[in-house]
N, C-alpha and C positions, 0 to 999 in steps of 0.2 A: 456536445453539451460542454458549456464553459464551467469552470471551477473558480471560484472568487475566494480572495483573500477573507477570512474571517467566516467562511461558510461552514456549517456543521449539519445540515440537512442533506447528508451525502453518505454514501457506501462506496468505498474503493475496492474494486475487485480485480485482481490479478489472476489471469488464466495460465496455469502451467502446462496445459496440454497432456498432462499424465494423470493417471489415477493416483490421488494423493489421499485417498479416504481413511488409510491406515496411519495417518500422520499422528505423532503424539505432541507436536508443537507445530504451530503455523504462525509465521511472522510476515510482516512487509517492512523490509529495510527502506530507509529513505535518506535522501541527501538534498538538502534545501539549497535553494540558490547562493546563499552565502557560505557554503560548504559545511554547514552542521549537519551532522549525520545522528540517526537515530532508529527506533523501530516502533511499529505499532503491532500490538499482540492480535492477530487475526484468528479466524476459524476456517475450516474447510467447508466449501459449499459446492454443490453440484459435481462433487467427487473430484474435480480438476481444479478448483479455483481457491485462492484464498482471500478472504473478505475482511473488511474492517470498516465498522460505523464510525465516521468521524465525530470527534467531541469537540465541545466549544474550544477553541484556542489551538486546535491542532494544525490547522492550516493558517499560517500566520505570516507568510513571505510571499510577495509577487515574484513571478518568474518561472524558471524551468524546474522541476524537482524530478529527481530520478528515484524510482521505486523499483524494488525487486522482491519477489517472493522468496522465502526460506522456509522449507519444512523438514522435520526430523521424522524418519522412518526407521524403526529397528535400530535406533542408534546412528544412523548414516544422514548425513546432511545433503540436501538437494536445493538447488537454487533455480528460479525461472528466469526468463529474459528480462532484461531491463525495460522498464516504460518510462517514457519522458513525458511529464504532465506539466502544461502550462496553467499557472494560476494568475488569474488577472485581478486588478483592483476593481471594487464595486463603485458604483455612484454615490453610495451612502458615506 
């Protein structure tokens, strides 16, 4: 499935492959194609995944985005593998 610049009917879901159901914090860290970094506040889903429902304006650059799950469990931080997501321009 393609992801398009400006798209908001989308849920980003990163699978950590570990049981993170006890997480007190779940985020998706991102790096945009221009190098800007930030985070989306996520939720734990299906015990191993961090999910984020994209809002209007969240996906705002064409190119390759790098994303990584970050969870906190018992005061300890854990990271998921990096995911590389290509965002395309739409015809609109």
